[in-house]
C-alpha positions as CSV (number, residue, x, y, z in Angstrom):
1,S,-6.0,84.0,-4.2
2,A,-2.4,83.9,-5.3
3,T,0.3,85.4,-3.1
4,G,3.7,86.9,-4.1
5,V,6.6,88.2,-2.1
6,V,8.6,91.4,-2.3
7,V,11.9,91.6,-0.5
8,A,12.8,95.1,0.7
9,Q,16.5,95.3,1.0
10,P,18.4,96.8,4.0
11,F,20.7,99.8,3.5
12,L,24.4,100.3,3.2
13,L,26.7,97.6,4.7
14,E,23.6,95.5,5.7
15,F,22.7,95.4,2.0
16,Q,26.0,93.9,1.1
17,R,26.0,91.5,4.1
18,N,22.5,90.2,3.3
19,Y,22.7,90.1,-0.5
20,R,23.4,86.4,-0.9
21,R,20.9,85.3,1.8
22,E,18.2,87.4,0.1
23,V,19.0,86.0,-3.4
24,L,18.9,82.5,-2.0
25,S,15.6,83.2,-0.1
26,A,14.0,84.8,-3.2
27,T,15.1,81.8,-5.3
28,A,13.6,79.3,-2.8
29,L,10.4,81.2,-2.5
30,S,10.0,81.3,-6.3
31,A,10.8,77.6,-6.5
32,A,8.0,77.0,-3.9
33,G,5.5,78.7,-6.1
34,F,5.6,82.2,-4.7
35,P,6.4,84.9,-7.4
36,T,9.2,86.9,-5.8
37,L,10.8,90.2,-6.5
38,R,13.7,91.9,-4.7
39,V,13.5,95.7,-4.6
40,P,16.4,97.6,-6.2
41,Y,16.4,100.9,-4.4
42,Q,17.4,104.0,-6.4
43,G,21.0,104.8,-5.5
44,Q,22.0,101.5,-4.0
45,G,23.9,98.5,-5.4
46,H,23.6,98.3,-9.2
47,S,20.5,100.5,-9.4
48,A,20.4,103.8,-11.2
49,G,21.1,106.9,-9.3
50,H,23.7,108.3,-7.0
51,P,24.0,107.0,-3.4
52,S,23.0,110.5,-2.2
53,E,19.6,109.8,-3.7
54,L,19.1,106.8,-1.4
55,G,16.6,107.7,1.3
56,F,13.8,106.2,3.3
57,D,11.0,107.8,1.2
58,T,12.6,106.8,-2.1
59,A,13.0,103.2,-0.8
60,V,9.3,103.2,0.1
61,V,8.3,104.4,-3.3
62,D,10.6,101.8,-4.9
63,T,9.0,99.1,-2.8
64,V,5.5,100.2,-3.8
65,S,6.6,100.2,-7.4
66,A,8.0,96.7,-7.0
67,I,4.6,95.5,-5.5
68,T,2.8,96.9,-8.6
69,R,5.4,95.4,-11.0
70,L,5.1,92.0,-9.3
71,Q,1.3,92.1,-9.5
72,D,1.3,93.1,-13.1
73,R,3.8,90.5,-14.2
74,S,2.6,87.5,-12.1
75,G,-1.1,88.2,-11.6
76,V,-0.9,87.8,-7.8
77,D,-3.5,89.8,-5.8
78,Q,-1.9,89.5,-2.3
79,V,1.7,90.4,-1.5
80,V,3.9,89.7,1.6
81,I,6.8,92.1,2.1
82,I,10.0,90.8,3.8
83,G,12.3,93.5,5.2
84,T,15.6,92.9,6.9
85,R,16.8,95.1,9.8
86,V,15.9,98.7,9.1
87,A,14.1,97.6,5.8
88,T,11.3,96.3,8.1
89,L,10.4,99.9,8.5
90,V,10.4,100.4,4.8
91,A,8.2,97.3,4.3
92,A,5.7,98.5,6.9
93,A,5.6,102.0,5.4
94,A,5.1,100.6,1.9
95,A,2.4,98.2,3.1
96,S,0.4,101.1,4.5
97,L,0.2,102.7,1.0
98,T,-1.4,99.7,-0.8
99,T,-4.4,97.5,0.0
100,S,-2.8,94.4,-1.5
101,V,-0.3,94.0,1.4
102,R,-1.5,93.0,4.8
103,H,1.5,90.9,5.9
104,V,5.0,92.1,6.6
105,V,7.8,89.9,7.8
106,G,10.6,91.6,9.7
107,W,13.9,89.6,9.5
108,D,16.1,90.7,12.5
109,P,14.0,93.9,12.7
110,L,14.7,97.2,14.3
111,A,11.9,98.9,16.2
112,A,13.0,102.4,15.3
113,G,15.2,104.1,12.8
114,S,16.9,105.9,15.6
115,A,18.3,102.6,16.9
116,W,19.9,101.9,13.5
117,L,21.4,105.4,13.4
118,R,22.9,104.8,16.9
119,E,24.4,101.6,15.6
120,L,25.9,103.5,12.7
121,G,27.2,106.2,15.0
122,R,28.9,103.6,17.3
123,A,30.4,101.8,14.2
124,A,31.8,105.1,13.0
125,K,33.5,105.7,16.4
126,V,34.9,102.2,16.6
127,Q,36.2,102.6,13.0
128,A,37.9,105.9,14.0
129,M,39.5,104.3,17.1
130,R,40.9,101.4,14.9
131,D,42.2,103.9,12.4
132,E,43.7,105.9,15.3
133,D,41.8,109.0,14.1
134,T,40.2,111.4,16.5
135,A,36.7,110.3,17.5
136,P,34.2,111.7,15.0
137,G,31.3,113.8,16.2
138,S,27.7,112.5,15.9
139,L,26.5,111.4,12.5
140,A,24.2,114.4,12.4
141,D,27.2,116.8,13.0
142,Q,29.3,115.1,10.3
143,L,26.4,115.3,7.8
144,G,25.8,118.9,8.7
145,E,29.5,119.8,8.3
146,H,30.4,117.7,5.3
147,G,27.1,116.8,3.6
148,E,28.0,113.1,3.9
149,T,30.0,110.8,6.1
150,E,31.4,107.3,5.8
151,V,30.6,104.4,8.0
152,L,32.4,101.1,7.4
153,G,33.0,101.8,3.8
154,S,29.5,103.0,3.0
155,S,28.6,106.7,2.4
156,V,25.7,108.1,4.5
157,Y,23.9,111.1,3.1
158,P,21.3,113.4,4.7
159,A,18.3,112.0,2.7
160,L,18.8,108.5,4.3
161,Y,19.7,109.8,7.8
162,E,16.8,112.3,8.0
163,G,14.3,109.9,6.5
164,V,15.1,107.1,8.9
165,A,15.6,109.1,12.1
166,D,12.0,109.5,13.3
167,R,10.5,106.2,12.0
168,S,9.0,103.7,14.4
169,L,7.7,100.2,13.6
170,V,4.8,100.7,16.1
171,E,3.7,103.8,14.2
172,L,4.2,102.3,10.7
173,A,2.7,98.9,11.4
174,S,-0.4,100.0,13.2
175,D,-2.7,99.2,10.2
176,L,-1.2,95.9,9.2
177,E,-3.3,92.7,9.5
178,R,-0.2,90.7,10.4
179,L,3.4,91.6,11.3
180,C,5.7,88.7,11.9
181,L,9.1,89.5,13.5
182,V,11.9,87.0,13.2
183,Q,14.7,87.8,15.6
184,F,18.2,86.2,15.4
185,G,20.8,86.1,18.0
186,K,21.8,84.3,21.2
187,P,18.8,83.2,23.3
188,D,18.6,84.8,26.8
189,K,20.1,82.7,29.5
190,P,17.6,81.4,32.1
191,K,17.6,83.3,35.4
192,K,18.8,81.3,38.3
């Protein structure tokens, strides 16, 4: 049976930071004989829609649509989804909605959406300190007060924040046949 690959893109700044790597990876996979499609989420990058429409649920729907599109165009019957960082959660959620995906690869994955939101909150506070602004409140407070907030040049809207907040890889990946997690970073130093 033929296998294809769908690349679920991360959100916001991570989307911009990983763009080239994902294009090169998709190109290499295609050259190796795996039909590959990168998912253009509604409201992100060059896709249609306003950034306020970008949310976890819409990203999952867009990923499932990409799976169907890849299967229709290439004839593959099995699909592997690769998700980077918080997109590992999107990949696992999309995989649970279709029988053609049993394998998800998480590239530098996060185990929970709340971890990603904490990282965004810390980044916003560091940015405010560098700009010599008063420290912002929590992301939730900023979204409640203004309806959006900016973190490192990317606008964050309630649909994304609320959709990611309570997601867990353990919960989303419970029905997967295989989940491969690829973690990058410095190796732990051996204990003396």
